[in-house]
PyMOL Python script that loads the backbone (N, CA, C, O; Angstrom):
from pymol import cmd

cmd.read_pdbstr("""\
ATOM      1  N   MET A   1      -5.999 -11.551  -7.697  1.00  0.00           N
ATOM      2  CA  MET A   1      -5.078 -10.774  -6.914  1.00  0.00           C
ATOM      3  C   MET A   1      -5.821  -9.576  -6.321  1.00  0.00           C
ATOM      4  O   MET A   1      -6.691  -8.984  -6.960  1.00  0.00           O
ATOM      5  N   ARG A   2      -5.465  -9.245  -5.119  1.00  0.00           N
ATOM      6  CA  ARG A   2      -5.998  -8.024  -4.511  1.00  0.00           C
ATOM      7  C   ARG A   2      -4.875  -7.317  -3.786  1.00  0.00           C
ATOM      8  O   ARG A   2      -3.821  -7.896  -3.522  1.00  0.00           O
ATOM      9  N   TYR A   3      -5.110  -6.075  -3.471  1.00  0.00           N
ATOM     10  CA  TYR A   3      -4.078  -5.231  -2.880  1.00  0.00           C
ATOM     11  C   TYR A   3      -4.616  -4.551  -1.635  1.00  0.00           C
ATOM     12  O   TYR A   3      -5.796  -4.208  -1.554  1.00  0.00           O
ATOM     13  N   VAL A   4      -3.729  -4.362  -0.666  1.00  0.00           N
ATOM     14  CA  VAL A   4      -4.031  -3.615   0.546  1.00  0.00           C
ATOM     15  C   VAL A   4      -3.055  -2.442   0.593  1.00  0.00           C
ATOM     16  O   VAL A   4      -1.844  -2.619   0.458  1.00  0.00           O
ATOM     17  N   VAL A   5      -3.599  -1.246   0.785  1.00  0.00           N
ATOM     18  CA  VAL A   5      -2.781  -0.038   0.829  1.00  0.00           C
ATOM     19  C   VAL A   5      -2.939   0.608   2.197  1.00  0.00           C
ATOM     20  O   VAL A   5      -4.037   1.016   2.575  1.00  0.00           O
ATOM     21  N   PHE A   6      -1.834   0.702   2.942  1.00  0.00           N
ATOM     22  CA  PHE A   6      -1.815   1.470   4.184  1.00  0.00           C
ATOM     23  C   PHE A   6      -1.466   2.897   3.792  1.00  0.00           C
ATOM     24  O   PHE A   6      -0.442   3.140   3.154  1.00  0.00           O
ATOM     25  N   SER A   7      -2.321   3.842   4.177  1.00  0.00           N
ATOM     26  CA  SER A   7      -2.149   5.208   3.684  1.00  0.00           C
ATOM     27  C   SER A   7      -2.495   6.247   4.740  1.00  0.00           C
ATOM     28  O   SER A   7      -3.006   5.947   5.819  1.00  0.00           O
ATOM     29  N   ARG A   8      -2.188   7.478   4.371  1.00  0.00           N
ATOM     30  CA  ARG A   8      -2.597   8.658   5.135  1.00  0.00           C
ATOM     31  C   ARG A   8      -3.324   9.574   4.162  1.00  0.00           C
ATOM     32  O   ARG A   8      -2.952   9.652   2.992  1.00  0.00           O
ATOM     33  N   GLU A   9      -4.338  10.257   4.623  1.00  0.00           N
ATOM     34  CA  GLU A   9      -5.127  11.154   3.775  1.00  0.00           C
ATOM     35  C   GLU A   9      -4.273  12.255   3.162  1.00  0.00           C
ATOM     36  O   GLU A   9      -4.537  12.688   2.041  1.00  0.00           O
ATOM     37  N   SER A  10      -3.259  12.712   3.879  1.00  0.00           N
ATOM     38  CA  SER A  10      -2.430  13.834   3.424  1.00  0.00           C
ATOM     39  C   SER A  10      -1.307  13.419   2.474  1.00  0.00           C
ATOM     40  O   SER A  10      -0.497  14.263   2.092  1.00  0.00           O
ATOM     41  N   CYS A  11      -1.235  12.165   2.086  1.00  0.00           N
ATOM     42  CA  CYS A  11      -0.116  11.640   1.304  1.00  0.00           C
ATOM     43  C   CYS A  11      -0.449  11.592  -0.189  1.00  0.00           C
ATOM     44  O   CYS A  11      -1.307  10.812  -0.601  1.00  0.00           O
ATOM     45  N   PRO A  12       0.217  12.416  -1.005  1.00  0.00           N
ATOM     46  CA  PRO A  12      -0.064  12.400  -2.448  1.00  0.00           C
ATOM     47  C   PRO A  12       0.334  11.076  -3.123  1.00  0.00           C
ATOM     48  O   PRO A  12      -0.317  10.654  -4.078  1.00  0.00           O
ATOM     49  N   TYR A  13       1.392  10.424  -2.636  1.00  0.00           N
ATOM     50  CA  TYR A  13       1.790   9.141  -3.221  1.00  0.00           C
ATOM     51  C   TYR A  13       0.767   8.047  -2.917  1.00  0.00           C
ATOM     52  O   TYR A  13       0.583   7.121  -3.707  1.00  0.00           O
ATOM     53  N   CYS A  14       0.108   8.162  -1.771  1.00  0.00           N
ATOM     54  CA  CYS A  14      -0.970   7.222  -1.439  1.00  0.00           C
ATOM     55  C   CYS A  14      -2.109   7.366  -2.443  1.00  0.00           C
ATOM     56  O   CYS A  14      -2.628   6.375  -2.957  1.00  0.00           O
ATOM     57  N   HIS A  15      -2.488   8.605  -2.712  1.00  0.00           N
ATOM     58  CA  HIS A  15      -3.561   8.858  -3.674  1.00  0.00           C
ATOM     59  C   HIS A  15      -3.170   8.341  -5.063  1.00  0.00           C
ATOM     60  O   HIS A  15      -3.999   7.761  -5.764  1.00  0.00           O
ATOM     61  N   SER A  16      -1.926   8.548  -5.458  1.00  0.00           N
ATOM     62  CA  SER A  16      -1.464   8.070  -6.770  1.00  0.00           C
ATOM     63  C   SER A  16      -1.499   6.549  -6.847  1.00  0.00           C
ATOM     64  O   SER A  16      -1.906   5.990  -7.865  1.00  0.00           O
ATOM     65  N   ALA A  17      -1.083   5.886  -5.795  1.00  0.00           N
ATOM     66  CA  ALA A  17      -1.095   4.422  -5.772  1.00  0.00           C
ATOM     67  C   ALA A  17      -2.522   3.893  -5.875  1.00  0.00           C
ATOM     68  O   ALA A  17      -2.789   2.955  -6.626  1.00  0.00           O
ATOM     69  N   ILE A  18      -3.426   4.490  -5.127  1.00  0.00           N
ATOM     70  CA  ILE A  18      -4.826   4.057  -5.153  1.00  0.00           C
ATOM     71  C   ILE A  18      -5.424   4.299  -6.534  1.00  0.00           C
ATOM     72  O   ILE A  18      -6.144   3.449  -7.057  1.00  0.00           O
ATOM     73  N   GLU A  19      -5.131   5.448  -7.123  1.00  0.00           N
ATOM     74  CA  GLU A  19      -5.629   5.749  -8.470  1.00  0.00           C
ATOM     75  C   GLU A  19      -5.108   4.739  -9.482  1.00  0.00           C
ATOM     76  O   GLU A  19      -5.864   4.272 -10.334  1.00  0.00           O
ATOM     77  N   LEU A  20      -3.826   4.396  -9.399  1.00  0.00           N
ATOM     78  CA  LEU A  20      -3.245   3.425 -10.319  1.00  0.00           C
ATOM     79  C   LEU A  20      -3.945   2.068 -10.190  1.00  0.00           C
ATOM     80  O   LEU A  20      -4.282   1.441 -11.195  1.00  0.00           O
ATOM     81  N   LEU A  21      -4.160   1.626  -8.966  1.00  0.00           N
ATOM     82  CA  LEU A  21      -4.828   0.350  -8.748  1.00  0.00           C
ATOM     83  C   LEU A  21      -6.263   0.382  -9.275  1.00  0.00           C
ATOM     84  O   LEU A  21      -6.723  -0.584  -9.884  1.00  0.00           O
ATOM     85  N   GLU A  22      -6.961   1.480  -9.043  1.00  0.00           N
ATOM     86  CA  GLU A  22      -8.336   1.596  -9.530  1.00  0.00           C
ATOM     87  C   GLU A  22      -8.384   1.676 -11.047  1.00  0.00           C
ATOM     88  O   GLU A  22      -9.282   1.101 -11.662  1.00  0.00           O
ATOM     89  N   GLU A  23      -7.427   2.384 -11.671  1.00  0.00           N
ATOM     90  CA  GLU A  23      -7.364   2.457 -13.131  1.00  0.00           C
ATOM     91  C   GLU A  23      -7.154   1.082 -13.753  1.00  0.00           C
ATOM     92  O   GLU A  23      -7.674   0.789 -14.830  1.00  0.00           O
ATOM     93  N   ARG A  24      -6.394   0.251 -13.068  1.00  0.00           N
ATOM     94  CA  ARG A  24      -6.131  -1.110 -13.551  1.00  0.00           C
ATOM     95  C   ARG A  24      -7.250  -2.068 -13.164  1.00  0.00           C
ATOM     96  O   ARG A  24      -7.186  -3.262 -13.460  1.00  0.00           O
ATOM     97  N   ASP A  25      -8.264  -1.546 -12.508  1.00  0.00           N
ATOM     98  CA  ASP A  25      -9.426  -2.320 -12.071  1.00  0.00           C
ATOM     99  C   ASP A  25      -9.026  -3.455 -11.128  1.00  0.00           C
ATOM    100  O   ASP A  25      -9.585  -4.551 -11.171  1.00  0.00           O
ATOM    101  N   GLU A  26      -8.046  -3.159 -10.280  1.00  0.00           N
ATOM    102  CA  GLU A  26      -7.603  -4.131  -9.284  1.00  0.00           C
ATOM    103  C   GLU A  26      -8.497  -4.023  -8.054  1.00  0.00           C
ATOM    104  O   GLU A  26      -9.046  -2.963  -7.753  1.00  0.00           O
ATOM    105  N   GLN A  27      -8.629  -5.130  -7.360  1.00  0.00           N
ATOM    106  CA  GLN A  27      -9.369  -5.144  -6.106  1.00  0.00           C
ATOM    107  C   GLN A  27      -8.461  -4.535  -5.045  1.00  0.00           C
ATOM    108  O   GLN A  27      -7.344  -5.010  -4.842  1.00  0.00           O
ATOM    109  N   VAL A  28      -8.929  -3.484  -4.363  1.00  0.00           N
ATOM    110  CA  VAL A  28      -8.068  -2.788  -3.412  1.00  0.00           C
ATOM    111  C   VAL A  28      -8.814  -2.497  -2.108  1.00  0.00           C
ATOM    112  O   VAL A  28      -9.975  -2.089  -2.108  1.00  0.00           O
ATOM    113  N   LYS A  29      -8.115  -2.719  -1.014  1.00  0.00           N
ATOM    114  CA  LYS A  29      -8.606  -2.379   0.326  1.00  0.00           C
ATOM    115  C   LYS A  29      -7.698  -1.286   0.849  1.00  0.00           C
ATOM    116  O   LYS A  29      -6.480  -1.460   0.893  1.00  0.00           O
ATOM    117  N   ILE A  30      -8.269  -0.172   1.244  1.00  0.00           N
ATOM    118  CA  ILE A  30      -7.497   0.970   1.737  1.00  0.00           C
ATOM    119  C   ILE A  30      -7.621   1.028   3.257  1.00  0.00           C
ATOM    120  O   ILE A  30      -8.725   1.045   3.800  1.00  0.00           O
ATOM    121  N   VAL A  31      -6.486   1.058   3.927  1.00  0.00           N
ATOM    122  CA  VAL A  31      -6.447   1.216   5.374  1.00  0.00           C
ATOM    123  C   VAL A  31      -5.815   2.581   5.620  1.00  0.00           C
ATOM    124  O   VAL A  31      -4.603   2.757   5.488  1.00  0.00           O
ATOM    125  N   SER A  32      -6.655   3.537   5.977  1.00  0.00           N
ATOM    126  CA  SER A  32      -6.202   4.913   6.162  1.00  0.00           C
ATOM    127  C   SER A  32      -5.993   5.191   7.644  1.00  0.00           C
ATOM    128  O   SER A  32      -6.884   4.966   8.464  1.00  0.00           O
ATOM    129  N   PHE A  33      -4.807   5.681   7.974  1.00  0.00           N
ATOM    130  CA  PHE A  33      -4.461   5.960   9.365  1.00  0.00           C
ATOM    131  C   PHE A  33      -4.699   7.430   9.667  1.00  0.00           C
ATOM    132  O   PHE A  33      -4.200   8.304   8.959  1.00  0.00           O
ATOM    133  N   ASP A  34      -5.459   7.700  10.714  1.00  0.00           N
ATOM    134  CA  ASP A  34      -5.724   9.064  11.180  1.00  0.00           C
ATOM    135  C   ASP A  34      -4.599   9.504  12.113  1.00  0.00           C
ATOM    136  O   ASP A  34      -3.742   8.707  12.495  1.00  0.00           O
ATOM    137  N   ASP A  35      -4.616  10.788  12.473  1.00  0.00           N
ATOM    138  CA  ASP A  35      -3.579  11.333  13.351  1.00  0.00           C
ATOM    139  C   ASP A  35      -3.504  10.612  14.697  1.00  0.00           C
ATOM    140  O   ASP A  35      -2.421  10.491  15.269  1.00  0.00           O
ATOM    141  N   ASP A  36      -4.633  10.136  15.207  1.00  0.00           N
ATOM    142  CA  ASP A  36      -4.615   9.469  16.511  1.00  0.00           C
ATOM    143  C   ASP A  36      -4.184   7.997  16.407  1.00  0.00           C
ATOM    144  O   ASP A  36      -4.177   7.286  17.411  1.00  0.00           O
ATOM    145  N   GLN A  37      -3.827   7.539  15.203  1.00  0.00           N
ATOM    146  CA  GLN A  37      -3.388   6.160  15.013  1.00  0.00           C
ATOM    147  C   GLN A  37      -1.932   6.073  14.552  1.00  0.00           C
ATOM    148  O   GLN A  37      -1.488   5.017  14.100  1.00  0.00           O
ATOM    149  N   LEU A  38      -1.200   7.158  14.661  1.00  0.00           N
ATOM    150  CA  LEU A  38       0.160   7.196  14.130  1.00  0.00           C
ATOM    151  C   LEU A  38       1.109   6.229  14.824  1.00  0.00           C
ATOM    152  O   LEU A  38       2.052   5.739  14.202  1.00  0.00           O
ATOM    153  N   GLU A  39       0.875   5.950  16.099  1.00  0.00           N
ATOM    154  CA  GLU A  39       1.727   4.983  16.805  1.00  0.00           C
ATOM    155  C   GLU A  39       1.582   3.600  16.196  1.00  0.00           C
ATOM    156  O   GLU A  39       2.568   2.879  16.044  1.00  0.00           O
ATOM    157  N   ILE A  40       0.364   3.228  15.850  1.00  0.00           N
ATOM    158  CA  ILE A  40       0.120   1.928  15.220  1.00  0.00           C
ATOM    159  C   ILE A  40       0.807   1.875  13.861  1.00  0.00           C
ATOM    160  O   ILE A  40       1.480   0.898  13.534  1.00  0.00           O
ATOM    161  N   LEU A  41       0.631   2.932  13.076  1.00  0.00           N
ATOM    162  CA  LEU A  41       1.264   2.997  11.761  1.00  0.00           C
ATOM    163  C   LEU A  41       2.782   2.900  11.892  1.00  0.00           C
ATOM    164  O   LEU A  41       3.427   2.213  11.101  1.00  0.00           O
ATOM    165  N   GLN A  42       3.347   3.569  12.867  1.00  0.00           N
ATOM    166  CA  GLN A  42       4.793   3.529  13.075  1.00  0.00           C
ATOM    167  C   GLN A  42       5.261   2.112  13.396  1.00  0.00           C
ATOM    168  O   GLN A  42       6.325   1.690  12.944  1.00  0.00           O
ATOM    169  N   GLU A  43       4.480   1.387  14.164  1.00  0.00           N
ATOM    170  CA  GLU A  43       4.833  -0.004  14.492  1.00  0.00           C
ATOM    171  C   GLU A  43       4.834  -0.873  13.238  1.00  0.00           C
ATOM    172  O   GLU A  43       5.717  -1.711  13.056  1.00  0.00           O
ATOM    173  N   VAL A  44       3.852  -0.671  12.388  1.00  0.00           N
ATOM    174  CA  VAL A  44       3.786  -1.441  11.137  1.00  0.00           C
ATOM    175  C   VAL A  44       4.977  -1.096  10.251  1.00  0.00           C
ATOM    176  O   VAL A  44       5.615  -1.989   9.693  1.00  0.00           O
ATOM    177  N   LYS A  45       5.279   0.193  10.119  1.00  0.00           N
ATOM    178  CA  LYS A  45       6.423   0.608   9.303  1.00  0.00           C
ATOM    179  C   LYS A  45       7.722   0.028   9.859  1.00  0.00           C
ATOM    180  O   LYS A  45       8.582  -0.414   9.097  1.00  0.00           O
ATOM    181  N   SER A  46       7.865   0.028  11.163  1.00  0.00           N
ATOM    182  CA  SER A  46       9.070  -0.522  11.797  1.00  0.00           C
ATOM    183  C   SER A  46       9.193  -2.022  11.541  1.00  0.00           C
ATOM    184  O   SER A  46      10.292  -2.526  11.313  1.00  0.00           O
ATOM    185  N   ALA A  47       8.083  -2.723  11.579  1.00  0.00           N
ATOM    186  CA  ALA A  47       8.100  -4.173  11.356  1.00  0.00           C
ATOM    187  C   ALA A  47       8.631  -4.513   9.964  1.00  0.00           C
ATOM    188  O   ALA A  47       9.270  -5.548   9.778  1.00  0.00           O
ATOM    189  N   TYR A  48       8.371  -3.652   8.998  1.00  0.00           N
ATOM    190  CA  TYR A  48       8.831  -3.880   7.628  1.00  0.00           C
ATOM    191  C   TYR A  48      10.071  -3.048   7.282  1.00  0.00           C
ATOM    192  O   TYR A  48      10.526  -3.038   6.138  1.00  0.00           O
ATOM    193  N   GLU A  49      10.602  -2.358   8.281  1.00  0.00           N
ATOM    194  CA  GLU A  49      11.749  -1.462   8.078  1.00  0.00           C
ATOM    195  C   GLU A  49      11.480  -0.524   6.903  1.00  0.00           C
ATOM    196  O   GLU A  49      12.297  -0.380   5.994  1.00  0.00           O
ATOM    197  N   TRP A  50      10.315   0.102   6.954  1.00  0.00           N
ATOM    198  CA  TRP A  50       9.833   0.989   5.899  1.00  0.00           C
ATOM    199  C   TRP A  50       9.530   2.337   6.530  1.00  0.00           C
ATOM    200  O   TRP A  50       8.908   2.393   7.591  1.00  0.00           O
ATOM    201  N   GLY A  51       9.955   3.419   5.902  1.00  0.00           N
ATOM    202  CA  GLY A  51       9.846   4.717   6.540  1.00  0.00           C
ATOM    203  C   GLY A  51       8.669   5.581   6.133  1.00  0.00           C
ATOM    204  O   GLY A  51       8.404   6.597   6.776  1.00  0.00           O
ATOM    205  N   THR A  52       7.959   5.204   5.087  1.00  0.00           N
ATOM    206  CA  THR A  52       6.928   6.096   4.560  1.00  0.00           C
ATOM    207  C   THR A  52       5.640   5.342   4.245  1.00  0.00           C
ATOM    208  O   THR A  52       5.579   4.116   4.333  1.00  0.00           O
ATOM    209  N   VAL A  53       4.632   6.093   3.883  1.00  0.00           N
ATOM    210  CA  VAL A  53       3.431   5.540   3.280  1.00  0.00           C
ATOM    211  C   VAL A  53       3.385   6.052   1.850  1.00  0.00           C
ATOM    212  O   VAL A  53       3.948   7.107   1.559  1.00  0.00           O
ATOM    213  N   PRO A  54       2.740   5.344   0.971  1.00  0.00           N
ATOM    214  CA  PRO A  54       1.942   4.154   1.222  1.00  0.00           C
ATOM    215  C   PRO A  54       2.806   2.916   1.458  1.00  0.00           C
ATOM    216  O   PRO A  54       3.977   2.852   1.083  1.00  0.00           O
ATOM    217  N   MET A  55       2.178   1.957   2.089  1.00  0.00           N
ATOM    218  CA  MET A  55       2.726   0.605   2.192  1.00  0.00           C
ATOM    219  C   MET A  55       1.725  -0.267   1.443  1.00  0.00           C
ATOM    220  O   MET A  55       0.553  -0.352   1.810  1.00  0.00           O
ATOM    221  N   ILE A  56       2.210  -0.910   0.388  1.00  0.00           N
ATOM    222  CA  ILE A  56       1.313  -1.648  -0.494  1.00  0.00           C
ATOM    223  C   ILE A  56       1.638  -3.135  -0.409  1.00  0.00           C
ATOM    224  O   ILE A  56       2.793  -3.549  -0.517  1.00  0.00           O
ATOM    225  N   PHE A  57       0.588  -3.921  -0.212  1.00  0.00           N
ATOM    226  CA  PHE A  57       0.703  -5.364  -0.103  1.00  0.00           C
ATOM    227  C   PHE A  57      -0.150  -6.024  -1.179  1.00  0.00           C
ATOM    228  O   PHE A  57      -1.239  -5.553  -1.506  1.00  0.00           O
ATOM    229  N   GLU A  58       0.361  -7.114  -1.716  1.00  0.00           N
ATOM    230  CA  GLU A  58      -0.377  -7.913  -2.683  1.00  0.00           C
ATOM    231  C   GLU A  58      -0.809  -9.195  -1.978  1.00  0.00           C
ATOM    232  O   GLU A  58      -0.002  -9.845  -1.314  1.00  0.00           O
ATOM    233  N   VAL A  59      -2.076  -9.557  -2.124  1.00  0.00           N
ATOM    234  CA  VAL A  59      -2.601 -10.777  -1.515  1.00  0.00           C
ATOM    235  C   VAL A  59      -3.093 -11.675  -2.642  1.00  0.00           C
ATOM    236  O   VAL A  59      -3.990 -11.301  -3.398  1.00  0.00           O
ATOM    237  N   ASN A  60      -2.493 -12.880  -2.752  1.00  0.00           N
ATOM    238  CA  ASN A  60      -2.927 -13.767  -3.828  1.00  0.00           C
ATOM    239  C   ASN A  60      -4.103 -14.628  -3.378  1.00  0.00           C
ATOM    240  O   ASN A  60      -4.564 -14.516  -2.242  1.00  0.00           O
ATOM    241  N   ASP A  61      -4.579 -15.477  -4.266  1.00  0.00           N
ATOM    242  CA  ASP A  61      -5.765 -16.294  -3.987  1.00  0.00           C
ATOM    243  C   ASP A  61      -5.557 -17.301  -2.865  1.00  0.00           C
ATOM    244  O   ASP A  61      -6.525 -17.797  -2.288  1.00  0.00           O
ATOM    245  N   ASN A  62      -4.305 -17.606  -2.555  1.00  0.00           N
ATOM    246  CA  ASN A  62      -3.999 -18.520  -1.454  1.00  0.00           C
ATOM    247  C   ASN A  62      -3.758 -17.787  -0.140  1.00  0.00           C
ATOM    248  O   ASN A  62      -3.267 -18.373   0.825  1.00  0.00           O
ATOM    249  N   ALA A  63      -4.108 -16.497  -0.108  1.00  0.00           N
ATOM    250  CA  ALA A  63      -3.953 -15.636   1.070  1.00  0.00           C
ATOM    251  C   ALA A  63      -2.492 -15.417   1.440  1.00  0.00           C
ATOM    252  O   ALA A  63      -2.188 -15.076   2.583  1.00  0.00           O
ATOM    253  N   GLN A  64      -1.585 -15.608   0.486  1.00  0.00           N
ATOM    254  CA  GLN A  64      -0.182 -15.273   0.722  1.00  0.00           C
ATOM    255  C   GLN A  64      -0.007 -13.780   0.493  1.00  0.00           C
ATOM    256  O   GLN A  64      -0.514 -13.225  -0.482  1.00  0.00           O
ATOM    257  N   ILE A  65       0.716 -13.137   1.402  1.00  0.00           N
ATOM    258  CA  ILE A  65       0.881 -11.689   1.363  1.00  0.00           C
ATOM    259  C   ILE A  65       2.310 -11.354   0.973  1.00  0.00           C
ATOM    260  O   ILE A  65       3.268 -11.892   1.528  1.00  0.00           O
ATOM    261  N   LYS A  66       2.432 -10.447  -0.001  1.00  0.00           N
ATOM    262  CA  LYS A  66       3.744  -9.979  -0.450  1.00  0.00           C
ATOM    263  C   LYS A  66       3.794  -8.463  -0.274  1.00  0.00           C
ATOM    264  O   LYS A  66       2.922  -7.747  -0.765  1.00  0.00           O
ATOM    265  N   PHE A  67       4.811  -7.981   0.423  1.00  0.00           N
ATOM    266  CA  PHE A  67       4.998  -6.548   0.574  1.00  0.00           C
ATOM    267  C   PHE A  67       5.651  -6.019  -0.694  1.00  0.00           C
ATOM    268  O   PHE A  67       6.754  -6.435  -1.052  1.00  0.00           O
ATOM    269  N   ILE A  68       4.968  -5.099  -1.374  1.00  0.00           N
ATOM    270  CA  ILE A  68       5.486  -4.528  -2.612  1.00  0.00           C
ATOM    271  C   ILE A  68       6.362  -3.320  -2.319  1.00  0.00           C
ATOM    272  O   ILE A  68       7.446  -3.190  -2.888  1.00  0.00           O
ATOM    273  N   GLY A  69       5.908  -2.439  -1.443  1.00  0.00           N
ATOM    274  CA  GLY A  69       6.642  -1.221  -1.125  1.00  0.00           C
ATOM    275  C   GLY A  69       5.738  -0.017  -1.264  1.00  0.00           C
ATOM    276  O   GLY A  69       4.576  -0.051  -0.858  1.00  0.00           O
ATOM    277  N   GLY A  70       6.277   1.062  -1.847  1.00  0.00           N
ATOM    278  CA  GLY A  70       5.525   2.293  -2.026  1.00  0.00           C
ATOM    279  C   GLY A  70       5.036   2.466  -3.452  1.00  0.00           C
ATOM    280  O   GLY A  70       4.971   1.507  -4.221  1.00  0.00           O
ATOM    281  N   TYR A  71       4.692   3.701  -3.796  1.00  0.00           N
ATOM    282  CA  TYR A  71       4.117   3.981  -5.106  1.00  0.00           C
ATOM    283  C   TYR A  71       5.055   3.608  -6.253  1.00  0.00           C
ATOM    284  O   TYR A  71       4.640   2.915  -7.182  1.00  0.00           O
ATOM    285  N   THR A  72       6.300   4.049  -6.206  1.00  0.00           N
ATOM    286  CA  THR A  72       7.213   3.748  -7.318  1.00  0.00           C
ATOM    287  C   THR A  72       7.497   2.242  -7.413  1.00  0.00           C
ATOM    288  O   THR A  72       7.727   1.717  -8.502  1.00  0.00           O
ATOM    289  N   ASP A  73       7.478   1.569  -6.288  1.00  0.00           N
ATOM    290  CA  ASP A  73       7.635   0.112  -6.296  1.00  0.00           C
ATOM    291  C   ASP A  73       6.421  -0.549  -6.961  1.00  0.00           C
ATOM    292  O   ASP A  73       6.563  -1.546  -7.668  1.00  0.00           O
ATOM    293  N   LEU A  74       5.238   0.009  -6.733  1.00  0.00           N
ATOM    294  CA  LEU A  74       4.028  -0.510  -7.364  1.00  0.00           C
ATOM    295  C   LEU A  74       4.094  -0.337  -8.879  1.00  0.00           C
ATOM    296  O   LEU A  74       3.743  -1.249  -9.627  1.00  0.00           O
ATOM    297  N   VAL A  75       4.543   0.828  -9.328  1.00  0.00           N
ATOM    298  CA  VAL A  75       4.703   1.062 -10.766  1.00  0.00           C
ATOM    299  C   VAL A  75       5.663   0.030 -11.347  1.00  0.00           C
ATOM    300  O   VAL A  75       5.371  -0.566 -12.384  1.00  0.00           O
ATOM    301  N   SER A  76       6.785  -0.187 -10.706  1.00  0.00           N
ATOM    302  CA  SER A  76       7.768  -1.182 -11.164  1.00  0.00           C
ATOM    303  C   SER A  76       7.172  -2.585 -11.155  1.00  0.00           C
ATOM    304  O   SER A  76       7.428  -3.379 -12.060  1.00  0.00           O
ATOM    305  N   HIS A  77       6.390  -2.883 -10.151  1.00  0.00           N
ATOM    306  CA  HIS A  77       5.736  -4.190 -10.025  1.00  0.00           C
ATOM    307  C   HIS A  77       4.859  -4.465 -11.250  1.00  0.00           C
ATOM    308  O   HIS A  77       4.879  -5.568 -11.796  1.00  0.00           O
ATOM    309  N   PHE A  78       4.103  -3.479 -11.672  1.00  0.00           N
ATOM    310  CA  PHE A  78       3.230  -3.663 -12.828  1.00  0.00           C
ATOM    311  C   PHE A  78       4.015  -3.675 -14.134  1.00  0.00           C
ATOM    312  O   PHE A  78       3.592  -4.324 -15.091  1.00  0.00           O
ATOM    313  N   GLU A  79       5.132  -2.985 -14.201  1.00  0.00           N
ATOM    314  CA  GLU A  79       5.963  -3.003 -15.410  1.00  0.00           C
ATOM    315  C   GLU A  79       6.600  -4.370 -15.615  1.00  0.00           C
ATOM    316  O   GLU A  79       6.909  -4.746 -16.746  1.00  0.00           O
ATOM    317  N   GLU A  80       6.798  -5.114 -14.535  1.00  0.00           N
ATOM    318  CA  GLU A  80       7.385  -6.445 -14.605  1.00  0.00           C
ATOM    319  C   GLU A  80       6.405  -7.482 -15.153  1.00  0.00           C
ATOM    320  O   GLU A  80       6.823  -8.530 -15.644  1.00  0.00           O
ATOM    321  N   ASP A  81       5.110  -7.197 -15.072  1.00  0.00           N
ATOM    322  CA  ASP A  81       4.086  -8.143 -15.545  1.00  0.00           C
ATOM    323  C   ASP A  81       4.197  -8.431 -17.010  1.00  0.00           C
ATOM    324  O   ASP A  81       3.406  -9.206 -17.549  1.00  0.00           O
TER     325      ASP A  81
END
""", "prot")
cmd.dss("prot")
cmd.show_as("cartoon", "prot")
cmd.util.cbc("prot")
cmd.orient("prot")
């Protein structure tokens, strides 16, 4: 399993999500959006009807992608394991 995190540098929940994934020794790809890329980020958030970052995705070995949600959703996701 690997994870993709869409984040912003100024987002404390993004940092917490990344730290949690790294503590669990999960494979993680971070996609950080700069101020000049906010329109792109907004389009992605709109596509998932999601209002904030982080946006965390799980990618399994068959390349199937599951949208987990934000930081608290990630915590819940791991508690379900």
